[in-house]
C-alpha positions as CSV (number, residue, x, y, z in Angstrom):
1,X,2.0,6.2,-27.2
2,X,5.3,4.8,-25.9
3,X,7.8,3.8,-28.6
4,X,8.6,0.7,-26.4
5,X,5.1,-0.9,-26.4
6,X,5.5,-4.3,-28.1
7,X,9.2,-4.4,-27.5
8,X,10.9,-7.1,-25.5
9,X,12.4,-6.1,-22.2
10,X,15.9,-6.7,-23.7
11,X,15.2,-3.7,-26.0
12,X,14.6,-1.3,-23.2
13,X,17.1,1.3,-22.0
14,X,18.6,0.3,-18.7
15,X,18.2,0.6,-15.8
16,X,14.4,0.3,-16.1
17,X,11.6,-0.6,-13.7
18,X,9.5,-3.5,-14.8
19,X,6.0,-4.4,-13.4
20,X,4.6,-7.8,-14.1
21,X,1.0,-7.2,-15.3
22,X,-0.5,-10.5,-14.2
23,X,1.1,-10.2,-10.7
24,X,0.0,-6.6,-10.3
25,X,-3.6,-7.4,-11.1
26,X,-3.6,-10.4,-8.8
27,X,-2.2,-8.4,-5.9
28,X,-4.8,-5.7,-6.3
29,X,-7.7,-8.1,-6.5
30,X,-6.4,-10.3,-3.6
31,X,-6.0,-7.3,-1.2
32,X,-9.4,-5.9,-2.1
33,X,-10.9,-9.3,-1.4
34,X,-9.0,-9.5,1.9
35,X,-10.4,-6.2,3.1
36,X,-13.9,-7.1,2.0
37,X,-13.8,-10.3,4.0
38,X,-12.8,-8.4,7.1
39,X,-15.4,-5.7,6.5
40,X,-12.9,-2.9,6.5
41,X,-12.4,-0.1,4.0
42,X,-9.3,-0.3,1.8
43,X,-7.3,2.9,1.3
44,X,-4.0,1.9,-0.3
45,X,-0.9,4.0,0.2
46,X,-0.2,5.5,-3.2
47,X,3.5,6.2,-2.5
48,X,4.3,2.6,-3.6
49,X,3.3,3.1,-7.2
50,X,2.8,6.8,-7.7
51,X,1.1,6.1,-11.0
52,X,-2.4,7.2,-12.0
53,X,-3.0,3.8,-13.7
54,X,-2.4,1.8,-10.6
55,X,-4.6,4.1,-8.5
56,X,-7.5,3.6,-11.0
57,X,-7.1,-0.1,-10.8
58,X,-7.2,-0.1,-7.0
59,X,-10.4,2.1,-7.1
60,X,-12.0,-0.2,-9.6
61,X,-11.3,-3.2,-7.4
62,X,-13.1,-1.5,-4.4
63,X,-10.6,0.9,-2.7
64,X,-12.5,3.9,-1.2
65,X,-9.6,6.3,-1.9
66,X,-5.8,6.6,-1.4
67,X,-3.3,7.5,1.2
68,X,-0.3,9.9,0.4
69,X,2.7,11.1,2.3
70,X,3.9,14.2,0.4
71,X,2.4,17.5,-0.9
72,X,3.5,16.4,-4.4
73,X,1.6,13.1,-4.1
74,X,-1.6,14.9,-2.8
75,X,-1.4,17.4,-5.7
76,X,-0.9,14.7,-8.3
77,X,-3.8,12.6,-7.2
78,X,-6.1,15.6,-6.9
79,X,-5.0,16.8,-10.3
80,X,-5.9,13.4,-11.7
81,X,-9.4,13.7,-10.3
82,X,-9.2,11.1,-7.5
83,X,-12.1,11.5,-5.1
84,X,-10.8,10.8,-1.6
85,X,-7.3,11.5,-0.3
86,X,-5.8,10.9,3.2
87,X,-2.6,12.8,3.6
88,X,-1.1,10.8,6.5
89,X,1.5,13.4,7.5
90,X,1.6,16.5,9.7
91,X,0.7,19.6,7.6
92,X,3.7,21.6,8.9
93,X,5.1,24.5,7.0
94,X,3.6,27.1,4.6
95,X,3.9,24.8,1.5
96,X,2.0,22.0,3.1
97,X,-0.7,24.3,4.4
98,X,-1.1,25.9,1.0
99,X,-1.2,22.5,-0.7
100,X,-3.8,21.2,1.7
101,X,-6.1,24.2,1.1
102,X,-5.7,23.8,-2.7
103,X,-6.3,20.0,-2.6
104,X,-9.3,20.4,-0.2
105,X,-11.0,22.8,-2.7
106,X,-10.7,20.1,-5.4
107,X,-11.5,16.8,-3.7
108,X,-12.1,15.3,-0.2
109,X,-9.0,15.6,1.9
110,X,-8.2,14.2,5.3
111,X,-4.9,15.3,7.0
112,X,-3.0,13.5,9.7
113,X,-1.3,15.6,12.3
114,X,-0.1,14.4,15.7
115,X,-0.4,17.6,17.8
116,X,-2.4,20.8,18.0
117,X,0.7,22.7,17.0
118,X,1.0,20.8,13.8
119,X,-2.6,21.5,13.0
120,X,-3.3,25.1,14.1
121,X,-1.8,26.9,11.1
122,X,-3.8,24.8,8.7
123,X,-7.0,25.3,10.7
124,X,-6.5,29.0,10.6
125,X,-6.0,29.0,6.9
126,X,-8.9,26.7,6.2
127,X,-11.3,28.9,8.3
128,X,-10.1,32.0,6.4
129,X,-10.7,30.2,3.1
130,X,-14.2,29.3,4.2
131,X,-13.6,25.5,4.1
132,X,-13.5,22.7,6.6
133,X,-10.9,19.9,6.3
134,X,-11.2,16.5,8.0
135,X,-8.5,15.6,10.5
136,X,-7.2,12.2,11.8
137,X,-5.0,12.2,14.9
138,X,-2.0,10.0,14.6
139,X,-1.5,7.7,17.6
140,X,1.9,6.1,18.3
141,X,1.3,2.4,19.0
142,X,4.9,1.4,18.9
143,X,6.8,2.8,15.9
144,X,8.2,5.7,18.0
145,X,8.2,8.0,15.0
146,X,5.4,10.6,14.7
147,X,2.2,10.1,16.7
148,X,0.9,11.3,20.0
149,X,1.3,9.0,23.0
150,X,-2.1,7.3,23.7
151,X,-2.2,8.8,27.2
152,X,-2.3,12.3,25.7
153,X,-4.6,11.5,22.8
154,X,-7.9,12.5,24.5
155,X,-6.7,15.9,25.4
156,X,-5.3,16.5,21.9
157,X,-8.5,15.3,20.3
158,X,-10.5,17.7,22.4
159,X,-8.3,20.6,21.4
160,X,-8.5,19.7,17.7
161,X,-12.2,19.3,17.8
162,X,-12.6,22.8,19.1
163,X,-10.7,24.4,16.2
164,X,-12.6,26.2,13.4
165,X,-11.7,25.2,9.9
166,X,-11.2,21.5,10.6
167,X,-13.4,18.6,11.6
168,X,-12.1,15.8,13.8
169,X,-12.7,12.6,11.8
170,X,-10.8,9.8,13.5
171,X,-7.5,8.2,14.5
172,X,-4.8,6.3,12.7
173,X,-1.5,4.5,13.2
174,X,1.3,3.2,11.1
175,X,2.2,-0.2,12.6
176,X,5.6,-0.3,10.9
177,X,7.1,-2.0,13.9
178,X,5.3,-5.2,12.8
179,X,7.8,-5.4,9.9
180,X,10.6,-4.7,12.4
181,X,10.0,-7.9,14.4
182,X,11.2,-9.9,11.3
183,X,10.3,-13.3,9.9
184,X,8.5,-14.8,12.9
185,X,4.8,-14.9,11.7
186,X,3.4,-15.5,15.2
187,X,5.3,-12.5,16.6
188,X,4.2,-10.4,13.7
189,X,0.6,-11.4,14.4
190,X,0.8,-10.6,18.1
191,X,2.5,-7.3,17.4
192,X,0.0,-6.2,14.8
193,X,-3.0,-7.2,16.9
194,X,-1.6,-5.5,20.0
195,X,-1.1,-2.2,18.1
196,X,-4.6,-2.3,16.8
197,X,-6.1,-3.0,20.2
198,X,-4.3,0.0,21.6
199,X,-5.6,2.2,18.7
200,X,-9.1,1.0,19.2
201,X,-8.9,1.6,23.0
202,X,-7.6,5.1,22.3
203,X,-10.5,5.7,19.9
204,X,-13.0,4.5,22.6
205,X,-11.4,6.9,25.2
206,X,-11.8,9.8,22.8
207,X,-15.4,8.9,22.2
208,X,-16.0,8.7,25.9
209,X,-14.8,12.2,26.2
210,X,-17.5,13.4,23.8
211,X,-15.6,13.5,20.5
212,X,-17.0,11.5,17.6
213,X,-14.5,9.1,16.0
214,X,-15.6,7.8,12.6
215,X,-12.5,6.2,11.3
216,X,-10.0,3.9,13.1
217,X,-7.3,3.4,10.5
218,X,-4.4,1.0,10.4
219,X,-1.6,1.0,7.8
220,X,1.1,-1.3,6.6
221,X,1.6,-4.3,4.3
222,X,3.4,-6.2,7.1
223,X,0.5,-5.6,9.4
224,X,-2.4,-6.1,7.1
225,X,-2.9,-9.7,8.0
226,X,-3.1,-8.9,11.7
227,X,-4.1,-5.3,12.7
228,X,-7.4,-5.1,10.7
229,X,-8.6,-8.3,12.4
230,X,-9.3,-6.4,15.6
231,X,-12.9,-5.4,16.2
232,X,-13.3,-1.6,15.9
233,X,-10.8,-1.1,13.1
234,X,-12.6,0.5,10.1
235,X,-9.9,1.0,7.5
236,X,-6.6,-0.5,6.3
237,X,-3.9,1.3,4.3
238,X,-1.3,-1.2,2.9
239,X,1.0,0.1,0.2
240,X,3.8,-2.2,-0.7
241,X,1.6,-5.1,-1.4
242,X,0.7,-3.8,-4.8
243,X,4.3,-4.3,-6.1
244,X,6.0,-6.3,-3.4
245,X,9.7,-6.1,-2.7
246,X,12.7,-8.0,-1.3
247,X,12.2,-6.8,2.3
248,X,8.7,-8.1,2.4
249,X,9.7,-11.4,0.7
250,X,12.6,-11.8,3.1
251,X,10.3,-11.8,6.2
252,X,7.5,-13.8,4.6
253,X,4.8,-11.1,4.3
254,X,4.9,-11.3,0.5
255,X,5.5,-14.5,-1.5
256,X,8.2,-14.4,-4.1
257,X,5.7,-15.0,-6.8
258,X,3.7,-12.0,-5.7
259,X,6.6,-9.5,-6.1
260,X,5.6,-7.7,-9.3
261,X,8.5,-5.2,-9.4
262,X,12.0,-5.8,-10.7
263,X,14.8,-3.5,-12.1
264,X,16.2,-4.4,-15.5
265,X,20.0,-3.9,-15.5
266,X,22.9,-4.6,-17.8
267,X,26.4,-5.8,-17.1
268,X,28.8,-3.0,-17.9
269,X,32.1,-4.5,-16.8
270,X,33.7,-7.9,-15.9
271,X,37.2,-6.7,-15.6
272,X,37.3,-8.2,-12.2
273,X,35.7,-11.6,-11.8
274,X,34.0,-10.4,-8.6
275,X,32.2,-8.1,-8.3
276,X,30.6,-7.8,-11.7
277,X,29.6,-4.2,-12.4
278,X,26.1,-3.3,-13.6
279,X,24.4,-0.1,-14.5
280,X,21.9,-0.1,-11.6
281,X,23.5,1.8,-8.7
282,X,21.8,3.7,-5.9
283,X,20.2,6.1,-8.4
284,X,18.3,3.2,-9.9
285,X,17.9,0.9,-6.8
286,X,17.8,3.4,-3.9
287,X,19.9,2.8,-0.9
288,X,17.1,1.6,1.4
289,X,18.3,-0.9,3.9
290,X,17.9,-4.7,3.6
291,X,15.9,-6.8,6.1
292,X,18.5,-9.5,5.3
293,X,21.0,-7.6,7.4
294,X,23.8,-8.0,4.9
295,X,23.8,-4.5,3.3
296,X,22.5,-5.6,-0.1
297,X,20.5,-3.1,-2.2
298,X,18.8,-5.8,-4.3
299,X,18.6,-9.5,-5.1
300,X,19.0,-10.9,-8.6
301,X,16.0,-13.0,-9.5
302,X,17.1,-13.9,-13.1
303,X,19.0,-17.1,-13.8
304,X,22.5,-15.9,-12.9
305,X,21.5,-15.3,-9.3
306,X,23.5,-13.2,-6.9
307,X,23.0,-10.0,-4.9
308,X,23.7,-6.3,-5.6
309,X,26.0,-5.8,-2.6
310,X,26.4,-2.1,-2.8
311,X,26.0,0.8,-5.2
312,X,27.7,4.0,-6.3
313,X,25.5,6.5,-8.1
314,X,25.5,4.8,-11.5
315,X,27.4,1.6,-10.6
316,X,26.0,-1.6,-8.9
317,X,28.4,-4.2,-7.4
318,X,27.1,-7.6,-8.2
319,X,28.4,-10.6,-6.2
320,X,27.6,-14.3,-6.6
321,X,26.4,-14.3,-10.2
322,X,27.8,-16.8,-12.6
323,X,28.7,-16.8,-16.3
324,X,27.8,-13.1,-17.0
325,X,29.4,-11.1,-19.9
326,X,29.3,-7.5,-20.8
327,X,25.9,-6.5,-22.2
328,X,24.0,-9.3,-20.4
329,X,20.6,-8.4,-19.0
330,X,19.6,-9.3,-15.4
331,X,16.5,-8.5,-13.3
332,X,16.8,-7.4,-9.7
333,X,14.2,-7.4,-6.9
334,X,14.7,-4.1,-4.9
335,X,14.7,-3.9,-1.2
336,X,11.9,-1.4,-1.0
337,X,9.4,-0.8,-3.7
338,X,8.2,2.6,-2.5
339,X,11.6,4.2,-2.3
340,X,12.5,2.8,-5.7
341,X,9.4,4.2,-7.5
342,X,10.4,7.7,-6.4
343,X,13.8,7.2,-8.1
344,X,12.3,6.8,-11.6
345,X,10.2,8.8,-13.9
346,X,8.4,5.9,-15.5
347,X,7.7,2.2,-15.2
348,X,7.1,-0.5,-17.8
349,X,4.2,-2.9,-17.5
350,X,5.2,-6.2,-19.0
351,X,3.7,-9.5,-19.9
352,X,5.8,-12.5,-20.9
353,X,8.8,-10.2,-21.2
354,X,7.0,-7.9,-23.7
355,X,6.2,-4.3,-22.8
356,X,2.4,-3.6,-22.8
357,X,2.4,-0.1,-21.3
358,X,4.6,2.7,-20.1
359,X,3.3,4.6,-17.1
360,X,4.7,7.9,-15.8
361,X,5.6,8.1,-12.1
362,X,3.9,11.2,-10.6
363,X,4.4,13.2,-7.5
364,X,8.1,12.5,-7.2
365,X,9.8,14.1,-4.2
């Protein structure tokens, strides 16, 4: 049992990650209800929390399984006994191939390549091991990251379906460009729906070529109010929703009161009036970019206000706060919850500024 349970947040060592218990539970329940209303399966991306406790809460609320991005995340979830894992990343390199084989022997695993080249080594190893691993083909619907162009998807699906050791299960996308269009809700809606239509049309073309497509999976918090609305989508994979963050708040996809994650930090120096120096630098906050466009790495949500304008490794530069003294405690909403979780080995679940649980962060990479 953690020595900090029952302590107030002011007694915690800083910097520390705080998760508001009531907000966390509300976010989990609301997203489960949203997916249920739309008639789509919910498979949250686990990289946001990387805690076994949050994963269990999501499953209890109706999630069918989880999405992961790294070998370490896949191993951590499988090791904790979770039943259904989608590794939404090309299984490239010996370590990923070996990990996929190991995980697939313990639980149901789906992998997410975007080319025959990124799948063939895994298929060969799976066949040699006497197992069959499900495969989803990633389709690029606008992010311009990984993902096969829709015009080439049918040919790649045919090639994948012919490989021994794997079973073609479906298609997926990450509609991250929905977040990229910013704070205009109508533009986000159109962008998410257009991406999902393209994914569904691609799935239909693959089916017409004789390859069965069970799953048509979309994935992002910014797009979860638009992409899953399109008929033919079977699954949604939002991640950030569970904690919320400043980037989602800034564009209006998460309400401020639904942001469960903050970083507790202390003032360490006021030798210069501005900036105030705090103990949350980039090792605590991450250096993920801000949708505000002003370079901040976090936004103060406690009474003093202000923004963390930049960070060194262990030093945060706080501008715009008033009346702070050395030792004062502040709370900061980070730009990106997923990146921040990976920076820390634990999070503290809090209620009314009292610690109710300490959860280890797993699968860090």
